[in-house]
C-alpha positions as CSV (number, residue, x, y, z in Angstrom):
1,M,78.1,-100.8,125.2
2,K,74.8,-99.4,127.2
3,R,74.6,-96.2,129.1
4,I,72.6,-97.8,132.6
5,A,70.2,-95.6,134.1
6,S,72.1,-94.4,136.9
7,H,69.4,-92.2,138.4
8,A,66.4,-94.0,138.2
9,G,65.4,-94.9,141.9
10,S,66.5,-91.8,143.2
11,W,65.8,-89.0,141.0
12,Y,62.7,-91.0,139.5
13,S,61.1,-94.5,139.8
14,N,62.8,-97.6,138.3
15,I,59.5,-99.4,138.5
16,P,58.6,-99.4,134.7
17,E,54.9,-99.1,135.8
18,K,55.1,-96.5,138.4
19,L,57.2,-94.2,136.2
20,N,54.8,-94.6,132.9
21,Q,51.7,-93.9,135.5
22,E,53.5,-90.9,136.6
23,L,54.4,-89.5,133.2
24,S,51.2,-90.3,131.8
25,S,49.6,-88.6,134.1
26,N,51.6,-85.6,134.0
27,L,51.4,-85.3,130.7
28,Q,47.9,-85.7,130.6
29,L,47.3,-82.6,133.0
30,A,49.6,-80.3,130.8
31,E,47.5,-81.6,127.7
32,K,44.3,-79.6,129.2
33,Y,45.9,-76.5,129.2
34,L,47.7,-76.7,125.9
35,T,46.5,-77.5,122.1
36,K,48.5,-80.8,121.6
37,P,50.6,-81.2,119.7
38,I,51.8,-77.8,118.6
39,P,51.9,-77.8,114.7
40,G,55.5,-76.7,113.6
41,A,56.8,-77.8,117.0
42,R,60.9,-78.9,116.5
43,A,62.5,-78.1,119.7
44,L,61.8,-78.0,123.4
45,I,63.3,-76.7,126.8
46,G,62.9,-78.6,129.8
47,P,64.0,-78.9,133.5
48,H,66.0,-81.8,134.6
49,A,65.6,-82.0,138.4
50,G,63.8,-85.0,140.2
51,Y,60.3,-86.0,139.0
52,A,59.0,-85.0,142.0
53,Y,60.1,-81.6,141.7
54,S,60.1,-80.7,137.9
55,G,58.2,-83.5,136.4
56,P,54.9,-81.7,135.7
57,T,56.6,-79.0,134.7
58,A,58.9,-80.8,131.9
59,A,55.7,-82.4,130.7
60,Y,54.2,-79.1,129.5
61,A,57.3,-79.1,127.0
62,Y,56.7,-82.5,125.6
63,A,52.9,-82.7,125.4
64,C,54.0,-80.0,122.8
65,I,55.6,-82.3,120.5
66,N,53.9,-84.8,117.7
67,P,56.2,-87.5,117.7
68,D,55.0,-88.8,114.0
69,P,57.4,-87.0,111.8
70,I,60.4,-87.3,114.1
71,K,63.5,-89.6,113.4
72,R,66.3,-88.0,115.3
73,V,66.3,-86.8,119.0
74,F,69.2,-84.1,119.7
75,L,69.7,-83.7,123.4
76,L,71.6,-80.8,124.6
77,G,72.5,-80.3,128.5
78,P,75.1,-78.9,130.3
79,S,78.0,-80.2,132.5
80,H,77.1,-80.2,136.5
81,H,80.5,-82.4,137.2
82,T,83.0,-82.0,135.1
83,Y,84.6,-78.8,133.7
84,L,84.0,-78.6,129.8
85,E,85.1,-75.9,127.6
86,G,83.1,-77.2,124.2
87,C,81.0,-80.0,123.7
88,A,81.4,-83.6,123.8
89,L,79.4,-86.4,122.4
90,S,78.3,-89.9,124.0
91,K,80.8,-93.2,123.2
92,F,78.0,-95.1,124.2
93,K,75.9,-97.3,121.7
94,S,72.7,-97.2,123.6
95,Y,71.0,-95.3,126.8
96,E,69.1,-97.4,128.9
97,T,65.8,-96.3,130.5
98,P,63.2,-98.3,132.3
99,L,60.8,-97.5,129.4
100,G,63.2,-99.1,127.1
101,D,66.6,-98.2,125.5
102,L,67.4,-95.5,123.1
103,S,69.7,-95.8,120.4
104,V,72.5,-93.3,119.9
105,D,73.0,-91.9,116.4
106,T,76.7,-92.7,116.1
107,Q,76.9,-91.8,112.4
108,V,75.4,-88.4,113.4
109,S,77.7,-88.1,116.3
110,K,80.6,-89.0,114.1
111,E,79.6,-86.1,111.8
112,L,79.7,-83.8,114.2
113,F,82.9,-85.3,116.0
114,D,84.0,-84.6,112.2
115,T,83.6,-81.0,112.5
116,G,86.5,-80.6,114.9
117,V,84.8,-78.8,117.8
118,F,83.2,-81.5,119.4
119,G,84.9,-84.6,122.0
120,W,84.1,-87.4,123.4
121,M,82.6,-87.9,127.1
122,P,84.4,-90.1,129.3
123,P,81.8,-92.9,130.0
124,S,82.5,-92.1,133.8
125,V,81.0,-88.4,132.8
126,D,78.5,-89.5,131.0
127,V,76.9,-92.0,133.6
128,N,77.3,-89.3,136.5
129,E,75.5,-86.4,134.5
130,H,71.9,-86.3,135.2
131,S,70.7,-83.6,132.8
132,L,70.6,-85.6,129.9
133,E,69.3,-88.5,131.7
134,L,66.5,-87.0,133.2
135,H,64.9,-86.2,129.9
136,L,65.3,-90.1,128.6
137,P,62.2,-91.4,130.2
138,F,60.0,-88.6,128.9
139,I,61.5,-89.4,125.4
140,A,60.5,-93.3,125.7
141,K,57.2,-92.2,126.6
142,I,56.6,-89.9,123.9
143,F,58.0,-92.0,121.4
144,E,56.7,-95.4,123.1
145,N,54.9,-96.4,119.7
146,K,58.0,-96.2,117.7
147,L,61.2,-96.3,120.3
148,D,63.1,-98.5,117.5
149,D,62.2,-96.3,115.1
150,I,63.9,-93.0,116.2
151,T,67.9,-92.2,116.9
152,L,69.3,-90.5,120.1
153,V,72.0,-87.4,119.7
154,P,73.4,-86.8,123.0
155,V,75.8,-83.6,123.4
156,L,77.0,-82.4,126.7
157,V,77.7,-78.9,126.6
158,G,80.2,-77.1,129.1
159,S,81.1,-73.3,129.5
160,L,81.2,-71.6,126.3
161,Q,81.3,-67.5,125.1
162,V,78.7,-66.3,122.9
163,E,80.6,-66.5,119.6
164,E,81.2,-69.9,120.3
165,E,77.5,-70.6,121.3
166,K,76.9,-69.1,117.7
167,A,79.5,-71.4,116.2
168,Y,78.1,-74.1,117.3
169,G,74.4,-73.0,116.6
170,K,75.8,-73.1,112.8
171,I,76.7,-76.3,112.9
172,F,73.1,-77.8,114.3
173,A,71.2,-75.2,112.0
174,K,70.9,-78.0,109.4
175,Y,69.7,-80.9,111.7
176,L,66.9,-78.3,113.0
177,N,66.2,-77.5,109.5
178,D,65.2,-81.2,109.2
179,P,61.5,-81.7,110.1
180,T,62.3,-84.9,111.3
181,S,64.5,-83.8,114.1
182,L,63.6,-82.7,117.7
183,F,65.9,-80.9,119.9
184,I,65.7,-81.3,123.6
185,I,67.5,-78.5,125.8
186,S,68.0,-79.6,129.6
187,S,68.0,-76.2,131.8
188,D,66.6,-75.4,134.8
189,F,66.4,-72.0,135.6
190,C,67.2,-69.7,139.1
191,H,69.0,-71.8,141.8
192,W,68.7,-69.4,144.5
193,G,69.6,-69.4,147.8
194,K,73.0,-69.3,150.0
195,R,73.5,-72.8,149.3
196,F,73.5,-71.6,145.5
197,G,75.9,-68.9,146.4
198,Y,73.1,-66.3,145.0
199,T,70.5,-64.3,146.5
200,Y,70.5,-61.7,144.0
201,C,67.0,-60.1,143.2
202,P,65.9,-57.5,140.3
203,P,64.8,-54.0,141.9
204,T,61.1,-54.3,143.2
205,P,59.5,-52.6,145.6
206,E,60.4,-53.7,149.4
207,S,56.7,-55.4,149.5
208,T,57.5,-57.9,147.0
209,P,58.1,-61.3,148.5
210,I,61.6,-62.9,147.1
211,H,59.8,-65.7,145.2
212,A,58.1,-63.1,143.3
213,A,61.2,-61.2,142.7
214,I,63.0,-64.8,141.5
215,S,60.0,-65.3,139.2
216,E,60.5,-61.5,137.4
217,L,64.3,-62.2,136.9
218,D,63.3,-66.0,135.4
219,H,60.7,-64.1,133.5
220,Q,63.1,-61.6,132.1
221,A,65.6,-64.2,130.8
222,M,62.3,-66.2,129.3
223,A,61.2,-63.1,127.4
224,L,64.5,-62.5,125.8
225,I,65.0,-66.3,124.9
226,E,61.2,-65.8,123.2
227,S,63.2,-62.6,121.5
228,L,65.5,-65.1,120.2
229,N,68.5,-62.2,120.1
230,L,71.6,-64.3,121.7
231,D,73.5,-61.0,122.4
232,D,70.5,-59.3,124.5
233,F,70.3,-62.6,126.6
234,A,74.2,-62.9,127.0
235,A,74.0,-59.3,128.5
236,Y,71.3,-60.3,130.5
237,L,73.3,-63.1,132.0
238,A,76.3,-60.9,132.1
239,K,74.6,-58.4,134.3
240,T,72.3,-60.3,136.5
241,K,74.6,-63.6,136.8
242,N,71.4,-65.6,136.8
243,T,72.1,-69.2,137.8
244,I,70.5,-70.9,134.5
245,C,72.5,-73.9,134.2
246,G,71.3,-74.5,130.7
247,R,72.0,-70.9,129.7
248,H,74.9,-72.4,126.9
249,P,72.9,-75.0,125.6
250,I,69.8,-72.6,125.2
251,G,72.7,-70.5,123.6
252,I,73.4,-73.2,121.2
253,L,69.8,-73.2,120.0
254,M,69.5,-69.6,119.8
255,G,72.7,-69.8,117.5
256,A,71.1,-72.4,115.5
257,V,67.7,-70.3,114.9
258,A,70.0,-67.5,113.5
259,H,71.3,-69.9,110.7
260,L,67.8,-70.7,109.8
261,N,66.1,-69.7,106.4
262,E,64.1,-66.6,107.3
263,T,61.1,-68.1,105.4
264,L,60.5,-70.5,108.4
265,S,59.3,-68.0,110.8
266,P,61.0,-69.5,114.1
267,N,59.4,-68.6,117.6
268,I,60.3,-69.8,121.1
269,K,57.0,-69.6,123.4
270,F,57.4,-70.4,127.1
271,V,54.3,-72.4,128.6
272,K,55.1,-73.3,132.0
273,Y,57.4,-72.0,134.9
274,A,57.4,-73.1,138.7
275,Q,59.4,-73.0,141.6
276,S,60.7,-75.8,143.7
277,N,59.9,-73.9,147.0
278,P,58.4,-70.0,147.3
279,C,61.6,-68.2,149.3
280,K,60.4,-66.2,152.1
281,T,63.7,-65.3,153.8
282,L,67.2,-65.3,152.8
283,A,67.4,-68.6,154.7
284,D,64.9,-70.4,151.9
285,S,66.2,-71.6,148.8
286,S,64.7,-72.7,145.2
287,V,65.1,-74.0,141.9
288,S,63.2,-72.5,139.1
289,Y,61.5,-74.6,136.2
290,A,60.3,-73.3,133.1
291,S,59.3,-75.4,129.9
292,A,59.1,-73.9,126.0
293,Y,58.8,-74.8,122.4
294,L,60.4,-73.8,119.5
295,Y,57.6,-73.9,116.7
296,F,57.9,-72.9,112.6
């Protein structure tokens, strides 16, 4: 049973040649500003909006990855369309992309399910969700020379408490510790504006433009993620209510890092930040995008 590329042709191109060229251009631009690949990169954080908005930012995260040693890709994204308290796995055997299909690692999915704390996504929920799908063409692109040699473990992450993020992180830690695994964390950052029901700004001088205040708010979150202190990140979210939709997948990654061998010296570094629109008045709105990589 194959999951169709339900957002192809709307959120990104469904024409293989056009999509391949767009991804190649974005990756080449990112590589001008990065040392590619980043030695020891084992995970990334990247956005999941339409490619016209977030594609260039996402490319910065993917440009950091050396695909050669990778055999398995864990893809964790937030649930946008259905309320979910825990984490859910995919029932599909493969995921379609215009650049080639990705095989689901049913064995690892079963291993995770057997822990007793994972459920299964109803196929309709899986198909409707975009936070996972928007990463699939990038995955197919960077693994284009070994697409048949990698497997995918899609995980839809629901609303979790901090202790639950830590518990899921402990489960994922052994996979993150494996140099043949890559973790992809799907998240946009601040969704700002009345249409999102969020117009908070951190204390700044009155002359500070709204978009600059939003940037400061997001960079506070990015600094806390880089600190790898999950409790401090959770306290920041409780205080600011910043609408980082992938905050729980990010929390799971941070929770996993806490259970790794200390000799690995894990670090997270953000390499790109952007906004869909520079907000200047309360009538404006924007979504923020940020890309990072985790390396040992």
